mmCIF file of the N, C-alpha and C atoms, coordinates in Angstrom:
data_MODEL
# 
_entry.id   MODEL 
# 
loop_
_atom_site.group_PDB 
_atom_site.id 
_atom_site.type_symbol 
_atom_site.label_atom_id 
_atom_site.label_alt_id 
_atom_site.label_comp_id 
_atom_site.label_asym_id 
_atom_site.label_entity_id 
_atom_site.label_seq_id 
_atom_site.pdbx_PDB_ins_code 
_atom_site.Cartn_x 
_atom_site.Cartn_y 
_atom_site.Cartn_z 
_atom_site.occupancy 
_atom_site.B_iso_or_equiv 
_atom_site.pdbx_formal_charge 
_atom_site.auth_seq_id 
_atom_site.auth_comp_id 
_atom_site.auth_asym_id 
_atom_site.auth_atom_id 
_atom_site.pdbx_PDB_model_num 
ATOM 1   N N  . MET A 1 1  ? 117.263 91.191  95.054  1.00 0.00 ? 1  MET A N  1 
ATOM 2   C CA . MET A 1 1  ? 116.396 91.253  96.037  1.00 0.00 ? 1  MET A CA 1 
ATOM 3   C C  . MET A 1 1  ? 115.936 92.284  96.835  1.00 0.00 ? 1  MET A C  1 
ATOM 4   N N  . LYS A 1 2  ? 117.271 93.154  97.136  1.00 0.00 ? 2  LYS A N  1 
ATOM 5   C CA . LYS A 1 2  ? 117.190 94.025  98.019  1.00 0.00 ? 2  LYS A CA 1 
ATOM 6   C C  . LYS A 1 2  ? 116.196 95.313  97.713  1.00 0.00 ? 2  LYS A C  1 
ATOM 7   N N  . LYS A 1 3  ? 116.234 95.402  96.437  1.00 0.00 ? 3  LYS A N  1 
ATOM 8   C CA . LYS A 1 3  ? 115.281 96.546  95.433  1.00 0.00 ? 3  LYS A CA 1 
ATOM 9   C C  . LYS A 1 3  ? 113.726 96.216  95.927  1.00 0.00 ? 3  LYS A C  1 
ATOM 10  N N  . ILE A 1 4  ? 112.891 95.318  96.433  1.00 0.00 ? 4  ILE A N  1 
ATOM 11  C CA . ILE A 1 4  ? 111.781 94.935  96.487  1.00 0.00 ? 4  ILE A CA 1 
ATOM 12  C C  . ILE A 1 4  ? 111.464 95.385  98.098  1.00 0.00 ? 4  ILE A C  1 
ATOM 13  N N  . ILE A 1 5  ? 112.436 95.453  98.716  1.00 0.00 ? 5  ILE A N  1 
ATOM 14  C CA . ILE A 1 5  ? 112.376 95.222  100.171 1.00 0.00 ? 5  ILE A CA 1 
ATOM 15  C C  . ILE A 1 5  ? 111.393 96.486  100.801 1.00 0.00 ? 5  ILE A C  1 
ATOM 16  N N  . PRO A 1 6  ? 111.207 97.582  100.282 1.00 0.00 ? 6  PRO A N  1 
ATOM 17  C CA . PRO A 1 6  ? 110.907 99.101  100.433 1.00 0.00 ? 6  PRO A CA 1 
ATOM 18  C C  . PRO A 1 6  ? 109.324 98.823  99.734  1.00 0.00 ? 6  PRO A C  1 
ATOM 19  N N  . SER A 1 7  ? 109.306 98.222  98.300  1.00 0.00 ? 7  SER A N  1 
ATOM 20  C CA . SER A 1 7  ? 107.877 98.097  98.365  1.00 0.00 ? 7  SER A CA 1 
ATOM 21  C C  . SER A 1 7  ? 106.946 96.809  99.063  1.00 0.00 ? 7  SER A C  1 
ATOM 22  N N  . LEU A 1 8  ? 107.449 95.985  99.665  1.00 0.00 ? 8  LEU A N  1 
ATOM 23  C CA . LEU A 1 8  ? 106.738 95.375  100.480 1.00 0.00 ? 8  LEU A CA 1 
ATOM 24  C C  . LEU A 1 8  ? 105.950 95.749  101.452 1.00 0.00 ? 8  LEU A C  1 
ATOM 25  N N  . PHE A 1 9  ? 106.813 96.980  102.258 1.00 0.00 ? 9  PHE A N  1 
ATOM 26  C CA . PHE A 1 9  ? 106.540 97.735  103.569 1.00 0.00 ? 9  PHE A CA 1 
ATOM 27  C C  . PHE A 1 9  ? 105.391 98.673  102.406 1.00 0.00 ? 9  PHE A C  1 
ATOM 28  N N  . THR A 1 10 ? 105.339 99.103  101.696 1.00 0.00 ? 10 THR A N  1 
ATOM 29  C CA . THR A 1 10 ? 104.342 99.890  100.535 1.00 0.00 ? 10 THR A CA 1 
ATOM 30  C C  . THR A 1 10 ? 103.136 98.866  100.521 1.00 0.00 ? 10 THR A C  1 
ATOM 31  N N  . ILE A 1 11 ? 103.251 97.854  100.053 1.00 0.00 ? 11 ILE A N  1 
ATOM 32  C CA . ILE A 1 11 ? 102.015 96.578  99.873  1.00 0.00 ? 11 ILE A CA 1 
ATOM 33  C C  . ILE A 1 11 ? 101.394 96.560  101.136 1.00 0.00 ? 11 ILE A C  1 
ATOM 34  N N  . GLY A 1 12 ? 102.457 96.328  102.290 1.00 0.00 ? 12 GLY A N  1 
ATOM 35  C CA . GLY A 1 12 ? 101.556 96.348  103.596 1.00 0.00 ? 12 GLY A CA 1 
ATOM 36  C C  . GLY A 1 12 ? 100.365 97.339  103.876 1.00 0.00 ? 12 GLY A C  1 
ATOM 37  N N  . ASN A 1 13 ? 101.315 98.636  103.468 1.00 0.00 ? 13 ASN A N  1 
ATOM 38  C CA . ASN A 1 13 ? 100.746 99.947  103.588 1.00 0.00 ? 13 ASN A CA 1 
ATOM 39  C C  . ASN A 1 13 ? 99.080  99.725  102.958 1.00 0.00 ? 13 ASN A C  1 
ATOM 40  N N  . LEU A 1 14 ? 99.279  99.604  101.724 1.00 0.00 ? 14 LEU A N  1 
ATOM 41  C CA . LEU A 1 14 ? 97.937  99.177  100.683 1.00 0.00 ? 14 LEU A CA 1 
ATOM 42  C C  . LEU A 1 14 ? 97.050  98.219  100.990 1.00 0.00 ? 14 LEU A C  1 
ATOM 43  N N  . LEU A 1 15 ? 97.829  96.873  101.845 1.00 0.00 ? 15 LEU A N  1 
ATOM 44  C CA . LEU A 1 15 ? 96.980  96.014  102.123 1.00 0.00 ? 15 LEU A CA 1 
ATOM 45  C C  . LEU A 1 15 ? 95.888  96.891  103.557 1.00 0.00 ? 15 LEU A C  1 
ATOM 46  N N  . CYS A 1 16 ? 96.854  97.087  104.460 1.00 0.00 ? 16 CYS A N  1 
ATOM 47  C CA . CYS A 1 16 ? 95.855  97.486  105.347 1.00 0.00 ? 16 CYS A CA 1 
ATOM 48  C C  . CYS A 1 16 ? 94.997  98.768  105.224 1.00 0.00 ? 16 CYS A C  1 
ATOM 49  N N  . GLY A 1 17 ? 95.352  99.565  104.105 1.00 0.00 ? 17 GLY A N  1 
ATOM 50  C CA . GLY A 1 17 ? 94.130  100.595 103.983 1.00 0.00 ? 17 GLY A CA 1 
ATOM 51  C C  . GLY A 1 17 ? 92.873  99.850  103.573 1.00 0.00 ? 17 GLY A C  1 
ATOM 52  N N  . PHE A 1 18 ? 93.075  99.003  102.425 1.00 0.00 ? 18 PHE A N  1 
ATOM 53  C CA . PHE A 1 18 ? 92.259  98.105  101.728 1.00 0.00 ? 18 PHE A CA 1 
ATOM 54  C C  . PHE A 1 18 ? 91.307  97.318  103.050 1.00 0.00 ? 18 PHE A C  1 
ATOM 55  N N  . LEU A 1 19 ? 91.965  96.582  104.153 1.00 0.00 ? 19 LEU A N  1 
ATOM 56  C CA . LEU A 1 19 ? 91.135  96.057  104.958 1.00 0.00 ? 19 LEU A CA 1 
ATOM 57  C C  . LEU A 1 19 ? 90.250  96.908  105.944 1.00 0.00 ? 19 LEU A C  1 
ATOM 58  N N  . ALA A 1 20 ? 90.892  98.070  105.757 1.00 0.00 ? 20 ALA A N  1 
ATOM 59  C CA . ALA A 1 20 ? 90.199  99.238  106.691 1.00 0.00 ? 20 ALA A CA 1 
ATOM 60  C C  . ALA A 1 20 ? 88.710  99.476  106.140 1.00 0.00 ? 20 ALA A C  1 
ATOM 61  N N  . VAL A 1 21 ? 89.127  99.460  104.937 1.00 0.00 ? 21 VAL A N  1 
ATOM 62  C CA . VAL A 1 21 ? 87.933  100.146 104.116 1.00 0.00 ? 21 VAL A CA 1 
ATOM 63  C C  . VAL A 1 21 ? 86.779  99.047  104.348 1.00 0.00 ? 21 VAL A C  1 
ATOM 64  N N  . VAL A 1 22 ? 87.183  97.438  104.111 1.00 0.00 ? 22 VAL A N  1 
ATOM 65  C CA . VAL A 1 22 ? 86.498  96.614  104.297 1.00 0.00 ? 22 VAL A CA 1 
ATOM 66  C C  . VAL A 1 22 ? 85.860  96.439  105.407 1.00 0.00 ? 22 VAL A C  1 
ATOM 67  N N  . ARG A 1 23 ? 86.443  97.139  106.224 1.00 0.00 ? 23 ARG A N  1 
ATOM 68  C CA . ARG A 1 23 ? 85.953  96.714  107.715 1.00 0.00 ? 23 ARG A CA 1 
ATOM 69  C C  . ARG A 1 23 ? 85.070  97.827  107.883 1.00 0.00 ? 23 ARG A C  1 
ATOM 70  N N  . SER A 1 24 ? 85.401  99.096  107.457 1.00 0.00 ? 24 SER A N  1 
ATOM 71  C CA . SER A 1 24 ? 84.280  100.042 107.555 1.00 0.00 ? 24 SER A CA 1 
ATOM 72  C C  . SER A 1 24 ? 83.298  99.798  107.290 1.00 0.00 ? 24 SER A C  1 
ATOM 73  N N  . MET A 1 25 ? 82.979  99.155  105.681 1.00 0.00 ? 25 MET A N  1 
ATOM 74  C CA . MET A 1 25 ? 81.696  98.868  105.147 1.00 0.00 ? 25 MET A CA 1 
ATOM 75  C C  . MET A 1 25 ? 80.879  97.908  105.800 1.00 0.00 ? 25 MET A C  1 
ATOM 76  N N  . ASN A 1 26 ? 81.855  96.843  106.885 1.00 0.00 ? 26 ASN A N  1 
ATOM 77  C CA . ASN A 1 26 ? 81.003  95.851  107.683 1.00 0.00 ? 26 ASN A CA 1 
ATOM 78  C C  . ASN A 1 26 ? 80.686  96.629  109.033 1.00 0.00 ? 26 ASN A C  1 
ATOM 79  N N  . GLU A 1 27 ? 81.188  97.961  109.029 1.00 0.00 ? 27 GLU A N  1 
ATOM 80  C CA . GLU A 1 27 ? 80.478  98.703  109.993 1.00 0.00 ? 27 GLU A CA 1 
ATOM 81  C C  . GLU A 1 27 ? 81.308  98.852  111.382 1.00 0.00 ? 27 GLU A C  1 
ATOM 82  N N  . ALA A 1 28 ? 82.701  97.765  110.941 1.00 0.00 ? 28 ALA A N  1 
ATOM 83  C CA . ALA A 1 28 ? 83.607  97.391  112.379 1.00 0.00 ? 28 ALA A CA 1 
ATOM 84  C C  . ALA A 1 28 ? 84.366  98.467  112.387 1.00 0.00 ? 28 ALA A C  1 
ATOM 85  N N  . TYR A 1 29 ? 83.887  99.881  113.193 1.00 0.00 ? 29 TYR A N  1 
ATOM 86  C CA . TYR A 1 29 ? 84.774  101.067 112.947 1.00 0.00 ? 29 TYR A CA 1 
ATOM 87  C C  . TYR A 1 29 ? 86.113  101.070 113.793 1.00 0.00 ? 29 TYR A C  1 
ATOM 88  N N  . VAL A 1 30 ? 85.869  100.173 114.807 1.00 0.00 ? 30 VAL A N  1 
ATOM 89  C CA . VAL A 1 30 ? 87.355  100.076 115.753 1.00 0.00 ? 30 VAL A CA 1 
ATOM 90  C C  . VAL A 1 30 ? 88.520  99.320  114.797 1.00 0.00 ? 30 VAL A C  1 
ATOM 91  N N  . SER A 1 31 ? 88.023  98.385  114.514 1.00 0.00 ? 31 SER A N  1 
ATOM 92  C CA . SER A 1 31 ? 89.110  97.319  113.722 1.00 0.00 ? 31 SER A CA 1 
ATOM 93  C C  . SER A 1 31 ? 89.663  98.587  112.341 1.00 0.00 ? 31 SER A C  1 
ATOM 94  N N  . ALA A 1 32 ? 88.722  99.019  111.720 1.00 0.00 ? 32 ALA A N  1 
ATOM 95  C CA . ALA A 1 32 ? 89.200  99.700  110.549 1.00 0.00 ? 32 ALA A CA 1 
ATOM 96  C C  . ALA A 1 32 ? 90.168  100.651 111.431 1.00 0.00 ? 32 ALA A C  1 
ATOM 97  N N  . ALA A 1 33 ? 89.827  101.474 112.355 1.00 0.00 ? 33 ALA A N  1 
ATOM 98  C CA . ALA A 1 33 ? 90.912  102.064 112.898 1.00 0.00 ? 33 ALA A CA 1 
ATOM 99  C C  . ALA A 1 33 ? 91.974  101.637 113.127 1.00 0.00 ? 33 ALA A C  1 
ATOM 100 N N  . TRP A 1 34 ? 92.265  100.509 113.856 1.00 0.00 ? 34 TRP A N  1 
ATOM 101 C CA . TRP A 1 34 ? 93.654  99.725  113.834 1.00 0.00 ? 34 TRP A CA 1 
ATOM 102 C C  . TRP A 1 34 ? 94.248  99.387  112.871 1.00 0.00 ? 34 TRP A C  1 
ATOM 103 N N  . TRP A 1 35 ? 93.485  98.989  111.924 1.00 0.00 ? 35 TRP A N  1 
ATOM 104 C CA . TRP A 1 35 ? 93.988  98.775  110.246 1.00 0.00 ? 35 TRP A CA 1 
ATOM 105 C C  . TRP A 1 35 ? 94.772  99.794  109.967 1.00 0.00 ? 35 TRP A C  1 
ATOM 106 N N  . ILE A 1 36 ? 93.912  101.455 110.190 1.00 0.00 ? 36 ILE A N  1 
ATOM 107 C CA . ILE A 1 36 ? 94.758  102.524 109.425 1.00 0.00 ? 36 ILE A CA 1 
ATOM 108 C C  . ILE A 1 36 ? 95.955  103.020 110.394 1.00 0.00 ? 36 ILE A C  1 
ATOM 109 N N  . ILE A 1 37 ? 95.870  102.669 111.445 1.00 0.00 ? 37 ILE A N  1 
ATOM 110 C CA . ILE A 1 37 ? 97.305  102.812 112.622 1.00 0.00 ? 37 ILE A CA 1 
ATOM 111 C C  . ILE A 1 37 ? 98.095  101.961 111.879 1.00 0.00 ? 37 ILE A C  1 
ATOM 112 N N  . ILE A 1 38 ? 97.719  100.655 111.529 1.00 0.00 ? 38 ILE A N  1 
ATOM 113 C CA . ILE A 1 38 ? 99.097  99.622  111.193 1.00 0.00 ? 38 ILE A CA 1 
ATOM 114 C C  . ILE A 1 38 ? 99.750  100.080 109.911 1.00 0.00 ? 38 ILE A C  1 
ATOM 115 N N  . ALA A 1 39 ? 98.498  100.701 108.673 1.00 0.00 ? 39 ALA A N  1 
ATOM 116 C CA . ALA A 1 39 ? 98.936  101.629 107.740 1.00 0.00 ? 39 ALA A CA 1 
ATOM 117 C C  . ALA A 1 39 ? 100.178 102.487 108.003 1.00 0.00 ? 39 ALA A C  1 
ATOM 118 N N  . GLY A 1 40 ? 99.828  103.227 109.065 1.00 0.00 ? 40 GLY A N  1 
ATOM 119 C CA . GLY A 1 40 ? 100.953 104.323 109.333 1.00 0.00 ? 40 GLY A CA 1 
ATOM 120 C C  . GLY A 1 40 ? 101.817 103.909 109.649 1.00 0.00 ? 40 GLY A C  1 
ATOM 121 N N  . ILE A 1 41 ? 102.150 102.844 110.321 1.00 0.00 ? 41 ILE A N  1 
ATOM 122 C CA . ILE A 1 41 ? 103.476 102.061 110.586 1.00 0.00 ? 41 ILE A CA 1 
ATOM 123 C C  . ILE A 1 41 ? 104.368 101.775 109.173 1.00 0.00 ? 41 ILE A C  1 
ATOM 124 N N  . PHE A 1 42 ? 103.877 100.950 108.614 1.00 0.00 ? 42 PHE A N  1 
ATOM 125 C CA . PHE A 1 42 ? 104.172 100.700 107.230 1.00 0.00 ? 42 PHE A CA 1 
ATOM 126 C C  . PHE A 1 42 ? 104.328 102.060 106.406 1.00 0.00 ? 42 PHE A C  1 
ATOM 127 N N  . ASP A 1 43 ? 103.591 102.773 106.572 1.00 0.00 ? 43 ASP A N  1 
ATOM 128 C CA . ASP A 1 43 ? 104.089 103.949 105.968 1.00 0.00 ? 43 ASP A CA 1 
ATOM 129 C C  . ASP A 1 43 ? 105.242 105.021 106.599 1.00 0.00 ? 43 ASP A C  1 
ATOM 130 N N  . ALA A 1 44 ? 105.296 104.567 107.497 1.00 0.00 ? 44 ALA A N  1 
ATOM 131 C CA . ALA A 1 44 ? 106.861 105.590 108.470 1.00 0.00 ? 44 ALA A CA 1 
ATOM 132 C C  . ALA A 1 44 ? 107.887 104.567 108.118 1.00 0.00 ? 44 ALA A C  1 
ATOM 133 N N  . LEU A 1 45 ? 107.855 103.227 107.959 1.00 0.00 ? 45 LEU A N  1 
ATOM 134 C CA . LEU A 1 45 ? 108.988 102.415 107.568 1.00 0.00 ? 45 LEU A CA 1 
ATOM 135 C C  . LEU A 1 45 ? 109.411 102.345 106.060 1.00 0.00 ? 45 LEU A C  1 
ATOM 136 N N  . ASP A 1 46 ? 108.893 102.840 105.235 1.00 0.00 ? 46 ASP A N  1 
ATOM 137 C CA . ASP A 1 46 ? 108.956 102.008 103.610 1.00 0.00 ? 46 ASP A CA 1 
ATOM 138 C C  . ASP A 1 46 ? 110.042 103.241 103.353 1.00 0.00 ? 46 ASP A C  1 
ATOM 139 N N  . GLY A 1 47 ? 109.836 104.501 103.563 1.00 0.00 ? 47 GLY A N  1 
ATOM 140 C CA . GLY A 1 47 ? 110.857 105.441 102.998 1.00 0.00 ? 47 GLY A CA 1 
ATOM 141 C C  . GLY A 1 47 ? 112.091 105.103 103.967 1.00 0.00 ? 47 GLY A C  1 
ATOM 142 N N  . LYS A 1 48 ? 112.208 104.814 105.117 1.00 0.00 ? 48 LYS A N  1 
ATOM 143 C CA . LYS A 1 48 ? 113.347 104.618 106.383 1.00 0.00 ? 48 LYS A CA 1 
ATOM 144 C C  . LYS A 1 48 ? 114.146 103.577 105.446 1.00 0.00 ? 48 LYS A C  1 
ATOM 145 N N  . VAL A 1 49 ? 113.241 102.478 104.901 1.00 0.00 ? 49 VAL A N  1 
ATOM 146 C CA . VAL A 1 49 ? 114.098 101.332 104.315 1.00 0.00 ? 49 VAL A CA 1 
ATOM 147 C C  . VAL A 1 49 ? 114.731 101.351 103.402 1.00 0.00 ? 49 VAL A C  1 
ATOM 148 N N  . ALA A 1 50 ? 113.898 102.393 102.001 1.00 0.00 ? 50 ALA A N  1 
ATOM 149 C CA . ALA A 1 50 ? 114.336 102.599 100.937 1.00 0.00 ? 50 ALA A CA 1 
ATOM 150 C C  . ALA A 1 50 ? 115.352 103.602 100.997 1.00 0.00 ? 50 ALA A C  1 
ATOM 151 N N  . ARG A 1 51 ? 115.828 104.410 101.921 1.00 0.00 ? 51 ARG A N  1 
ATOM 152 C CA . ARG A 1 51 ? 117.028 104.895 102.229 1.00 0.00 ? 51 ARG A CA 1 
ATOM 153 C C  . ARG A 1 51 ? 117.970 104.351 102.642 1.00 0.00 ? 51 ARG A C  1 
ATOM 154 N N  . LEU A 1 52 ? 117.602 103.101 103.541 1.00 0.00 ? 52 LEU A N  1 
ATOM 155 C CA . LEU A 1 52 ? 118.441 102.794 104.260 1.00 0.00 ? 52 LEU A CA 1 
ATOM 156 C C  . LEU A 1 52 ? 119.594 101.820 103.215 1.00 0.00 ? 52 LEU A C  1 
ATOM 157 N N  . THR A 1 53 ? 118.512 101.423 102.478 1.00 0.00 ? 53 THR A N  1 
ATOM 158 C CA . THR A 1 53 ? 119.214 100.254 101.227 1.00 0.00 ? 53 THR A CA 1 
ATOM 159 C C  . THR A 1 53 ? 119.455 100.678 100.217 1.00 0.00 ? 53 THR A C  1 
ATOM 160 N N  . GLY A 1 54 ? 119.075 102.537 99.925  1.00 0.00 ? 54 GLY A N  1 
ATOM 161 C CA . GLY A 1 54 ? 119.621 102.836 98.846  1.00 0.00 ? 54 GLY A CA 1 
ATOM 162 C C  . GLY A 1 54 ? 118.982 102.602 97.616  1.00 0.00 ? 54 GLY A C  1 
ATOM 163 N N  . THR A 1 55 ? 117.736 102.361 98.128  1.00 0.00 ? 55 THR A N  1 
ATOM 164 C CA . THR A 1 55 ? 116.888 101.673 96.684  1.00 0.00 ? 55 THR A CA 1 
ATOM 165 C C  . THR A 1 55 ? 115.616 102.715 96.469  1.00 0.00 ? 55 THR A C  1 
ATOM 166 N N  . SER A 1 56 ? 115.981 104.147 96.544  1.00 0.00 ? 56 SER A N  1 
ATOM 167 C CA . SER A 1 56 ? 114.677 104.583 96.152  1.00 0.00 ? 56 SER A CA 1 
ATOM 168 C C  . SER A 1 56 ? 114.228 104.720 94.940  1.00 0.00 ? 56 SER A C  1 
ATOM 169 N N  . SER A 1 57 ? 113.192 104.692 94.195  1.00 0.00 ? 57 SER A N  1 
ATOM 170 C CA . SER A 1 57 ? 113.021 105.034 92.751  1.00 0.00 ? 57 SER A CA 1 
ATOM 171 C C  . SER A 1 57 ? 111.750 106.149 92.669  1.00 0.00 ? 57 SER A C  1 
ATOM 172 N N  . GLU A 1 58 ? 111.778 106.365 91.711  1.00 0.00 ? 58 GLU A N  1 
ATOM 173 C CA . GLU A 1 58 ? 110.530 107.363 90.988  1.00 0.00 ? 58 GLU A CA 1 
ATOM 174 C C  . GLU A 1 58 ? 109.101 106.456 90.922  1.00 0.00 ? 58 GLU A C  1 
ATOM 175 N N  . PHE A 1 59 ? 109.265 105.443 91.141  1.00 0.00 ? 59 PHE A N  1 
ATOM 176 C CA . PHE A 1 59 ? 108.437 104.033 90.942  1.00 0.00 ? 59 PHE A CA 1 
ATOM 177 C C  . PHE A 1 59 ? 108.197 104.225 92.481  1.00 0.00 ? 59 PHE A C  1 
ATOM 178 N N  . GLY A 1 60 ? 108.495 103.769 92.989  1.00 0.00 ? 60 GLY A N  1 
ATOM 179 C CA . GLY A 1 60 ? 108.577 103.659 94.625  1.00 0.00 ? 60 GLY A CA 1 
ATOM 180 C C  . GLY A 1 60 ? 107.691 104.727 95.351  1.00 0.00 ? 60 GLY A C  1 
ATOM 181 N N  . ILE A 1 61 ? 108.398 106.076 94.685  1.00 0.00 ? 61 ILE A N  1 
ATOM 182 C CA . ILE A 1 61 ? 108.042 107.201 95.165  1.00 0.00 ? 61 ILE A CA 1 
ATOM 183 C C  . ILE A 1 61 ? 106.069 107.631 94.846  1.00 0.00 ? 61 ILE A C  1 
ATOM 184 N N  . GLU A 1 62 ? 105.766 107.452 93.813  1.00 0.00 ? 62 GLU A N  1 
ATOM 185 C CA . GLU A 1 62 ? 104.323 107.375 93.274  1.00 0.00 ? 62 GLU A CA 1 
ATOM 186 C C  . GLU A 1 62 ? 103.848 106.204 94.046  1.00 0.00 ? 62 GLU A C  1 
ATOM 187 N N  . PHE A 1 63 ? 104.265 104.414 94.235  1.00 0.00 ? 63 PHE A N  1 
ATOM 188 C CA . PHE A 1 63 ? 103.452 103.572 94.634  1.00 0.00 ? 63 PHE A CA 1 
ATOM 189 C C  . PHE A 1 63 ? 103.419 103.925 95.904  1.00 0.00 ? 63 PHE A C  1 
ATOM 190 N N  . ASP A 1 64 ? 104.069 104.680 96.928  1.00 0.00 ? 64 ASP A N  1 
ATOM 191 C CA . ASP A 1 64 ? 103.761 105.038 98.309  1.00 0.00 ? 64 ASP A CA 1 
ATOM 192 C C  . ASP A 1 64 ? 102.649 106.273 98.155  1.00 0.00 ? 64 ASP A C  1 
ATOM 193 N N  . SER A 1 65 ? 102.425 106.663 97.248  1.00 0.00 ? 65 SER A N  1 
ATOM 194 C CA . SER A 1 65 ? 101.545 108.025 97.213  1.00 0.00 ? 65 SER A CA 1 
ATOM 195 C C  . SER A 1 65 ? 100.211 107.127 96.878  1.00 0.00 ? 65 SER A C  1 
ATOM 196 N N  . ILE A 1 66 ? 100.318 106.308 96.012  1.00 0.00 ? 66 ILE A N  1 
ATOM 197 C CA . ILE A 1 66 ? 98.826  105.810 95.691  1.00 0.00 ? 66 ILE A CA 1 
ATOM 198 C C  . ILE A 1 66 ? 98.439  105.048 96.885  1.00 0.00 ? 66 ILE A C  1 
ATOM 199 N N  . ALA A 1 67 ? 99.244  104.175 97.458  1.00 0.00 ? 67 ALA A N  1 
ATOM 200 C CA . ALA A 1 67 ? 98.960  103.476 98.838  1.00 0.00 ? 67 ALA A CA 1 
ATOM 201 C C  . ALA A 1 67 ? 98.616  104.150 99.637  1.00 0.00 ? 67 ALA A C  1 
ATOM 202 N N  . ASP A 1 68 ? 99.116  105.677 100.022 1.00 0.00 ? 68 ASP A N  1 
ATOM 203 C CA . ASP A 1 68 ? 98.607  106.731 100.905 1.00 0.00 ? 68 ASP A CA 1 
ATOM 204 C C  . ASP A 1 68 ? 97.257  107.227 101.014 1.00 0.00 ? 68 ASP A C  1 
ATOM 205 N N  . VAL A 1 69 ? 96.961  107.417 99.478  1.00 0.00 ? 69 VAL A N  1 
ATOM 206 C CA . VAL A 1 69 ? 95.536  107.556 99.248  1.00 0.00 ? 69 VAL A CA 1 
ATOM 207 C C  . VAL A 1 69 ? 94.529  106.747 99.452  1.00 0.00 ? 69 VAL A C  1 
ATOM 208 N N  . VAL A 1 70 ? 95.043  105.504 99.229  1.00 0.00 ? 70 VAL A N  1 
ATOM 209 C CA . VAL A 1 70 ? 94.030  104.552 99.688  1.00 0.00 ? 70 VAL A CA 1 
ATOM 210 C C  . VAL A 1 70 ? 93.893  104.412 101.276 1.00 0.00 ? 70 VAL A C  1 
ATOM 211 N N  . SER A 1 71 ? 94.984  104.483 102.190 1.00 0.00 ? 71 SER A N  1 
ATOM 212 C CA . SER A 1 71 ? 95.266  104.220 103.311 1.00 0.00 ? 71 SER A CA 1 
ATOM 213 C C  . SER A 1 71 ? 94.290  105.413 104.162 1.00 0.00 ? 71 SER A C  1 
ATOM 214 N N  . PHE A 1 72 ? 95.058  106.622 103.987 1.00 0.00 ? 72 PHE A N  1 
ATOM 215 C CA . PHE A 1 72 ? 94.712  108.139 104.443 1.00 0.00 ? 72 PHE A CA 1 
ATOM 216 C C  . PHE A 1 72 ? 93.508  108.795 104.037 1.00 0.00 ? 72 PHE A C  1 
ATOM 217 N N  . GLY A 1 73 ? 93.236  108.543 102.986 1.00 0.00 ? 73 GLY A N  1 
ATOM 218 C CA . GLY A 1 73 ? 92.085  109.374 102.055 1.00 0.00 ? 73 GLY A CA 1 
ATOM 219 C C  . GLY A 1 73 ? 91.331  108.648 102.073 1.00 0.00 ? 73 GLY A C  1 
ATOM 220 N N  . MET A 1 74 ? 91.223  107.612 101.643 1.00 0.00 ? 74 MET A N  1 
ATOM 221 C CA . MET A 1 74 ? 89.761  106.716 101.229 1.00 0.00 ? 74 MET A CA 1 
ATOM 222 C C  . MET A 1 74 ? 89.125  105.983 102.534 1.00 0.00 ? 74 MET A C  1 
ATOM 223 N N  . ALA A 1 75 ? 90.399  105.328 103.571 1.00 0.00 ? 75 ALA A N  1 
ATOM 224 C CA . ALA A 1 75 ? 89.782  104.833 104.134 1.00 0.00 ? 75 ALA A CA 1 
ATOM 225 C C  . ALA A 1 75 ? 89.438  105.519 105.448 1.00 0.00 ? 75 ALA A C  1 
ATOM 226 N N  . PRO A 1 76 ? 89.470  106.671 105.720 1.00 0.00 ? 76 PRO A N  1 
ATOM 227 C CA . PRO A 1 76 ? 89.062  107.046 107.028 1.00 0.00 ? 76 PRO A CA 1 
ATOM 228 C C  . PRO A 1 76 ? 87.489  107.859 106.787 1.00 0.00 ? 76 PRO A C  1 
# 
């Protein structure tokens, strides 16, 4: 159970990035900006949680990179 906790934060980051893209397509730019900010919070927490629980992995590093591309590359 402890191994999936950091991935849940990364999934939150990815979900927020996806919602930001959807809100941008509907021209709700302020809402999209808030989703990007929330994604940033999830992104800041996932690495810290992984180090705290001692569950960092190669998969987690790659998964975080993909989520970052969606949240901070595609959404803005």
